[in-house]
C-alpha positions in Angstrom: 101.7 115.3 66.3 101.3 118.2 63.9 100.6 121.7 65.2 97.2 121.5 63.6 96.3 118.3 65.4 97.5 119.8 68.7 95.2 122.7 68.1 92.3 120.4 67.4 93.0 118.4 70.5 92.6 121.6 72.6 89.9 123.2 70.3 87.5 124.1 73.2 90.2 126.3 74.8 89.7 128.7 71.9 86.5 129.9 73.7 87.2 132.6 76.4 84.4 131.3 78.6 85.7 127.7 78.4 89.2 128.8 79.2 87.9 130.5 82.4 86.0 127.3 83.2 88.9 125.0 82.5 91.6 126.8 84.6 89.2 127.7 87.5 87.9 124.2 87.7 91.4 122.6 87.4 92.7 124.6 90.4 89.6 123.8 92.4 89.8 120.1 91.5 93.4 119.8 92.9 91.9 121.0 96.2 89.0 118.6 95.9 91.3 115.6 95.5 93.5 116.8 98.3 90.5 116.7 100.6 89.2 113.4 99.3 92.6 111.7 99.7 93.2 113.2 103.2 89.7 112.4 104.3 89.9 108.7 103.3 93.2 108.2 105.1 92.0 110.1 108.2 88.9 107.9 108.4 91.0 104.8 108.1 93.5 106.2 110.7 90.6 106.9 113.1 88.8 103.6 112.7 91.2 101.1 111.1 88.2 99.7 109.2 87.7 99.3 105.5 84.0 99.2 106.2 84.1 102.8 107.5 85.5 103.9 104.2 82.3 102.5 102.7 80.1 104.3 105.2 81.6 107.6 104.2 81.2 106.8 100.6 77.5 105.8 101.0 76.8 108.9 103.0 78.3 111.0 100.2 76.4 109.0 97.5 73.0 108.7 99.1 72.0 112.3 98.2 72.8 111.5 94.5 70.1 108.8 94.6 67.6 111.1 96.3 68.2 114.4 94.6 70.2 114.1 91.3 67.1 113.7 89.1 65.6 116.8 90.7 68.9 118.5 90.2 68.7 117.8 86.5 65.3 119.5 86.4 66.6 122.6 88.2 69.5 122.6 85.7 67.0 122.9 82.8 65.0 125.6 84.7 67.4 128.2 86.1 70.7 129.6 84.8 73.3 126.9 85.3 76.0 129.4 86.2 73.9 130.6 89.1 73.3 127.0 90.3 77.0 126.1 90.1 78.0 129.2 92.0 75.6 128.3 94.8 76.7 124.6 95.0 80.4 125.5 94.8 80.0 128.0 97.6 78.3 125.4 99.8 81.2 123.0 99.2 83.7 125.7 100.2 81.8 126.2 103.5 81.7 122.4 104.2 85.5 122.1 103.6 86.1 125.0 106.0 84.0 123.3 108.6 86.0 120.0 108.3 89.2 121.9 108.5 88.1 123.6 111.7 87.0 120.3 113.3 90.4 118.8 112.4 92.5 121.7 113.6 90.6 121.8 116.9 91.0 118.0 117.4 87.3 117.6 117.7 86.9 115.6 114.5 85.2 112.2 114.8 84.2 109.6 112.2 80.5 110.7 112.5 81.5 114.3 111.8 83.1 113.1 108.5 80.0 111.0 107.6 77.7 113.9 108.2 79.8 116.4 106.2 80.1 113.8 103.4 76.3 113.6 103.3 75.9 117.4 103.1 78.6 117.5 100.4 76.7 114.8 98.5 73.6 117.0 98.5 75.6 119.8 96.9 77.0 117.4 94.4 73.5 116.1 93.5 72.6 119.6 92.3 76.1 120.6 91.0 76.8 117.6 88.7 73.8 117.8 86.3 74.3 121.6 86.0 78.1 121.2 85.5 77.8 118.4 83.0 75.2 120.3 80.9 76.9 123.7 81.3 79.5 122.8 78.7 76.9 123.4 76.0 76.8 127.1 77.0 80.6 127.5 76.8 81.5 126.2 73.4 80.0 125.8 69.9 78.3 122.4 69.3 81.1 121.2 67.0 83.6 121.5 69.9 81.3 119.9 72.5 82.9 116.4 72.4 86.4 118.0 72.7 85.1 120.1 75.7 83.8 117.1 77.4 87.1 115.3 77.0 89.0 118.4 78.2 86.6 118.5 81.3 87.9 115.0 82.0 91.5 116.1 81.4 91.2 118.9 84.0 89.5 116.4 86.4 92.3 114.0 86.0 95.0 116.6 86.4 93.4 117.0 89.8 93.5 113.3 90.4 97.3 113.3 89.7 98.4 116.4 91.4 95.8 116.5 94.3 96.6 113.2 95.9 100.4 113.7 95.5 100.3 117.0 97.2 97.9 115.7 99.9 100.3 112.9 100.8 103.1 115.4 101.4 100.9 118.0 103.2 99.2 115.3 105.4 102.6 113.8 106.4 104.2 117.3 107.0 101.4 119.5 108.4 98.4 117.2 109.0 95.0 116.7 107.3 93.6 120.0 108.4 95.7 121.9 105.9 94.5 119.6 103.1 90.9 120.6 103.9 91.9 124.3 104.2 93.6 124.4 100.8 90.5 122.8 99.3 88.2 125.5 100.8 90.4 128.2 99.4 90.5 126.5 96.0 86.8 127.0 95.4 87.4 130.7 95.2 89.1 130.2 91.8 86.1 128.5 90.1 83.6 131.0 91.6 85.6 134.0 90.3 85.9 132.3 86.9 82.1 131.7 86.7 81.4 135.3 87.6 83.8 136.6 84.9 82.1 134.7 82.1 80.1 136.5 79.4 77.2 134.2 78.6 74.1 134.5 76.4 70.9 134.9 78.2 69.7 131.5 79.6 66.5 130.1 78.1 64.7 127.6 80.4 64.4 124.2 78.7 61.4 122.7 80.4 58.2 122.3 78.4 55.8 120.4 80.7 54.0 123.3 82.4 55.7 123.5 85.7 55.6 120.0 87.3 59.0 118.9 88.6 57.8 115.3 88.6 56.7 115.5 84.9 60.0 117.1 84.0 62.0 114.4 85.7 59.9 111.6 84.1 60.3 113.2 80.7 64.1 113.0 81.0 64.0 109.5 82.4 61.7 108.2 79.7 63.9 109.6 77.0 67.0 108.0 78.5 65.4 104.7 78.8 63.6 104.7 75.5 66.8 105.4 73.5 68.5 102.0 73.1 72.0 103.5 72.8 71.7 105.7 75.8 70.0 102.9 77.8 72.9 100.5 77.0 75.5 103.2 77.9 73.8 104.0 81.2 73.3 100.3 82.2 77.0 99.6 81.6 78.1 102.8 83.3 76.1 101.7 86.4 78.0 98.3 86.3 81.4 99.9 86.0 80.5 102.4 88.8 79.1 99.8 91.1 81.6 97.0 90.7 84.7 98.8 89.2 85.1 102.4 90.1 83.9 101.7 93.7 87.0 99.5 94.3 89.2 102.6 94.3 87.5 103.4 97.7 89.6 100.6 99.1 92.9 102.3 98.4 93.7 103.5 102.0 93.1 100.0 103.3 95.1 98.5 100.3 98.0 100.9 100.9 98.3 99.9 104.6 97.1 96.3 104.8 98.1 94.8 101.4 101.2 96.9 100.5 102.3 97.6 104.1 102.6 101.3 103.3 101.4 104.6 104.8 99.6 107.8 103.8 102.2 108.5 101.1 101.6 105.1 99.6 97.9 105.8 99.4 98.6 109.1 97.7 100.9 107.4 95.1 98.2 104.8 94.3 95.6 107.5 93.7 97.9 109.6 91.7 98.9 106.6 89.5 95.3 106.0 88.7 95.0 109.7 87.9 97.9 109.5 85.5 96.2 106.8 83.6 92.9 108.7 83.6 94.6 111.8 82.3 96.1 109.8 79.4 92.7 108.4 78.6 91.1 111.8 78.7 93.7 113.4 76.4 93.3 110.4 74.1 89.5 111.1 73.8 90.2 114.8 73.2 92.6 113.8 70.4 90.1 111.5 68.8 87.4 114.2 69.0 84.1 113.3 67.3 85.6 110.7 64.9 84.2 107.3 64.3 86.3 105.4 66.8 84.6 106.3 70.1 82.5 103.1 70.2 85.6 101.0 69.7 87.4 102.9 72.5 84.4 102.5 74.8 84.4 98.7 74.1 88.2 98.3 74.5 88.1 100.2 77.9 85.2 98.1 79.1 86.9 94.8 78.2 90.4 95.7 79.5 89.3 97.1 82.9 88.6 93.7 84.6 91.8 92.2 83.2 93.8 95.0 84.7 92.0 94.7 88.0 92.6 90.9 88.1 96.4 91.5 87.7 96.3 94.3 90.3 94.6 92.0 92.9 97.7 89.6 92.9 100.4 92.2 93.1 102.2 93.0 96.4 105.0 95.2 95.0 104.3 99.0 95.1 106.0 99.9 91.7 104.0 97.2 89.9 100.8 98.2 91.7 101.3 101.8 90.5 101.8 100.7 86.9 98.6 98.6 87.0 96.7 101.5 88.4 97.9 103.7 85.5 96.4 101.1 83.1 93.2 100.8 85.2 92.9 104.6 85.2 93.2 104.7 81.4 90.7 101.9 80.7 88.1 103.2 83.2 88.4 106.7 81.8 88.2 105.4 78.2 84.8 104.0 79.0 83.4 106.7 81.3 84.5 109.6 79.1 83.2 108.1 75.9 79.9 107.3 77.7 79.5 111.0 78.6 80.4 112.2 75.1 78.2 109.6 73.3 75.2 110.5 75.5 75.6 114.2 75.0 75.8 113.6 71.3 72.5 111.8 71.3 70.5 114.0 73.6 68.5 117.1 72.5 69.3 120.5 74.2 65.9 120.8 75.8 66.5 117.5 77.8 70.3 117.9 78.4 70.2 118.8 82.1 67.6 116.1 82.9 69.4 113.3 81.0 72.7 114.2 82.5 70.9 114.0 85.9 70.1 110.4 85.0 73.7 109.9 84.1 74.9 111.4 87.4 72.3 109.4 89.3 73.5 106.1 87.9 77.2 106.7 88.2 77.3 108.8 91.4 74.6 106.7 93.0 76.1 103.3 92.0 79.7 104.0 93.0 79.0 104.7 96.8 76.7 101.6 97.0 79.5 99.5 95.5 82.0 101.2 97.9 79.8 100.4 100.9 79.5 96.7 99.8 83.2 96.4 99.0 84.2 97.9 102.3 82.0 95.5 104.2 83.3 92.5 102.2 86.9 93.6 102.6 86.6 93.5 106.4 85.4 89.9 106.1 87.2 88.3 103.1 90.0 90.8 102.6 90.6 93.5 100.0 92.2 91.2 97.3 89.3 88.7 97.3 86.8 91.6 97.2 88.6 93.0 94.1 88.5 89.5 92.4 84.8 89.1 93.2 83.7 92.5 91.9 86.0 92.3 88.9 84.3 89.0 87.8 81.0 90.8 87.6 82.5 93.5 85.4 84.2 90.9 83.1 80.9 89.0 82.6 78.9 92.2 81.9 81.6 93.4 79.4 81.6 90.2 77.4 77.8 90.0 77.4 77.6 93.5 76.0 80.3 92.7 73.4 78.3 89.7 72.0 74.8 91.0 72.5 75.2 94.6 71.4 77.9 94.6 68.6 76.5 97.9 67.3 78.0 99.7 70.3 81.4 99.2 68.7 80.4 101.3 65.7 79.2 104.4 67.6 80.7 107.7 66.7 
């Protein structure tokens, strides 16, 4: 790769504000994935139930269904930096509470479910603001690159966080994973406060009604055929594909006969694939191949999951999760970039609220259902059943909406 091409791949990092955002978020996301990994294994260790993994996921995702559209309205009304500082601070406090409960040996499954629900409320307001905030950090020509680099830093967290969590959990216990996560939020909060941003201009135009504002964003998303198709298929991959990753603690123990380290390796392997996918999208930029990448990721995801369902050897499972991480990220990341390319600035927060609602709301529902099914028919059969739905949806889209392949 030429130096010029490398520079273009990381073009958004030329912006001082985006550099602060990138490095602050990346440090914080390592902590977030440490907590997520440790929390999942702790729940399974306390309950020995795949269904309980689903309960925690649905508790975390329910607020997305209830509040994310309203969060999108708020993101178009008040300075997004202020909103993100508030939500990140609340997440830091919740992580500290979980750490305290764990260190004091008071932690029970219901504590984790309650804290997951409160974290979900924070996420419901944080996600639309965070997704639309990128437009304030870079020039419009670098927006697609910035979105891809956002995914890159997220997936660096998915690689490093679970790996560190497995070591820390085995050595010091889960409480230290939660403590490190609480401390990590300080980095992104400081980065946000150091940014020099233009004055924020509220984007709402409906005269003050939150319901009207929400409906305006929802109507736009559903009326635009391209955005509607992207969102429907995002919901399918979230509900029946991404949700299966919630089974990893049970898969590590029951299927692969491993332990907390095995669970961490599985999650990190998926993160490696996702990181590769995110860097690939950053390299492509706003070229005319995004629709083809989106389609390829959608069609390959179920194939990779089918193969994964029949593997019982850890190294082969890790390799398949790298491929799954790549294919899922190829679809999700291009979905985000394509939607943001089609949405006007005055509706950005609200449309990204719809995006977050469909993905963040669908994934925990799928995780809840998959957890219940896994306790009855086993994790491998659950993966096969869910994967079949994704396969059918992907091929229906391939034949019924061929224009998706030409999106740029």
